[in-house]
N, C-alpha and C positions, 0 to 999 in steps of 0.2 A: 248425772247424779240421780239416784232413785230414792226419794225421801222415805218410802215405805220400808226400805232396808237399811236406813241410815240412823246414826246417832251423832250428836254434836259433842265433840271432845274438846274441853277447854283445859289447857295444860299450864299449871303453875301460875295462874293469875293472882299473885299474892302481893302483899304490901312491900316486900323487900325489893321489888322492882320499880317502885315509884321514884320520881325525881327526889334526890336528896337521901335516898336509902342506900343500902350497901351495893346494890346491883341495878342502878338506874337504866331504864330502857328508853329508847327514842320513841317519842309520841305515845307514851304509855297511856295517857288519859284518852287519846283518840282510839287506841286499841280497845280499851275497856268499854268505851261508849259504843263502838261498832259491834263488839262482841255481845254486849248487853242487848242490843237490838236484835242480833241474830238469835240469841237465846230466847227472847220473847216470841219471835216468829216460830222457832222450833217447837216451843211448848204449845203454841196456838194450833199447830198442824199435827201434833201428836208425835213429834220426833223427840226421843229421849235426850236429855242434857246430862252429860257426865263431867264432873269437876275433878280433874286430877290435881292433887295437892301434895307437894313435896313436904314430908313430915317425918323427921328423924328423931326419935327419942334418944336420950343420952346413952342408954345401954346398947343401942344399935350402931353407935359410932365406932365401936371397937372394930367393926369390919372395914373401916375406911382409914386404916392406919397411915397410909401415905398422904392422903388428903388432910387428915388431922394434924400431921406433923408439919405440913406446909402452910396451912392457913391459920392466921391469927384468929382468936375467938370472935372478934368483932366483924370478921368477914365470913363467918360460917353461915351457910344458908340452910333453910328448912329446919330450923331448930324447933322441935315440937313444943307446943304451948306458948310460943312467943307471938307477939303482935306482928312481927315481920313475916312470919309464916302463915298468917291468917289470909283467907281468901278476901280479895278486895270487895268492899261494900257494893261497888257498882255492878258487880257480877255475882253477888251473893247467891248461894243455893236457895232454891225455893222448893215448896212441897212437890214431891214427885221426882225431883232431881236425884242423881246419885253422886256420892263423893267417894273418890278412889284415892287412897293414900299410897305413896311410893317413897322409896329411899334412894333409888338410883335414877340417873337421867331418863332412862326409858321407863315408861309406865307399865311395860310388860315384863320387865325383869323381876323375877322372884315374886310375882303377884298373881292374882286370880283374874286379872282383867280379861284376858283372852277367853277364858272359860265363861265368864259372865256375859261377854258380848255374844258368844255362841248360844248361850242359854236364852238370850233376848232375841235371837234371830237377826242380829246385826251383821251385815255384810260390807257396809261402807261407813267410813268415818268422815265427818266434816270437821276439819282440824283447825283450832285456833290456839294461841298461847305464846309463851316465852320459855327460854330463849330460842330463837329460830335455829341457831347453829349448834345448839346443845340438846336440851330436853325435847324440843319439838322434833328435831332430826332423829334423835335416838328412838323416840316413840314411833315416828312414822315408818322408819325402816323396819323395825320389829313388826309393826302391823302389816306392812307390805309382804314381808317374808313369812307371815302367818296366813297369807291369803286374803287379807282385808284390803278393800279398795279405799284409798285415801284421797280426799279432796282438800287441799290446803288453802285456807283463805288468807291470801298474802297480806292484806291490810288489817288483818286481825292477829298478826304475829309481829314480834319485834325482838331486837337484841340491843346490846349496849351501844352500838354504833350502827349507822345506816349501812356501812360497808359490811359489817358482820351479818346483818340481817339479809342483805342482798346476796352475798356469797352463800350463806346458809340455804336460802331458798333455791338458788340455782343448783347447788349440790344435791338437794332433794329432787329437783326436777330431772336431773340427769339419771336418776334411778327410781323414779316414781311409777313403777310398772303398774299398769291397769288403772291408774288414777290421774290426777291432774291438779291444776292450780287455777283459782278464780278470785275475783274481788268480792268484797262483802255485798255490794249492790246486786251482783249476779247470784250470789249464794241465797239472798233473800228471794229472788225470783225462782230459783230452783226449789226452795222449800215450799213455795206456793204452787208448784207444778207449772210454772210459766216458762216460756222459752227463755233460755239463758245462754250466755257465752262463757266458755272456759278454755283453757289450754289443756290438752290431754297428751300424756306421754305415749309415744308410739315407737320409740327406739331409745336405746341407752346413749348417754352422753350427747344429747342434742345441743348442749350449750357448753362447748369448750371455751369458756370465757377467758378473756385477758383483762388487764386493768383498763385498757382503752375501750373494750367492747362491753364491759360489765353492765353499765347503765342501759345501753341499748337492748341487751338481751333480757335484763330484768323487766324493762318496760314492755317487752313483747309478750310477756305472760299475762 
């Protein structure tokens, strides 16, 4: 990872993923705490922090007809102006941070995010957020196929079950061309310019996982 070319991307760290909310994520408080520490280190070394926020106003929901017809109002996510869609206080944006609103799972779909990153000179993304198997995956794959190198921080991501998180991460690893996966402790070292350990993608489908091998493969990353 090259901090001088990197930005930290925090995807959808919003209240609706807390325990007891509509979409509770596993160890969400831990994810928020680890991500907050990562953000603090990024700011300290001059790495930009970008908050991706799922935020859909009522008039924009007309483009999601199948979703709207399927999901009951109380299960709708990213409702603009709602407390549920607000960014969690633990990782609240600070002066100098950027906030990027999106309406689709990928932060790159129908947005100016790629152009903004190019303007900033960003070539690599340090990725955190939820849900691992949905918005994180969609954003990472669009970034990779746009030529951006992605480093996914595995313990700063989560989903609604541990299995969903682990399979989501392995699915990304199987196509994470040019990038890799690391833990928060190693990401902190990388931001400081210290020697750090990570797994780096060198070929497609390195992890043809089965139910029996899932945990072993996940723990190897």
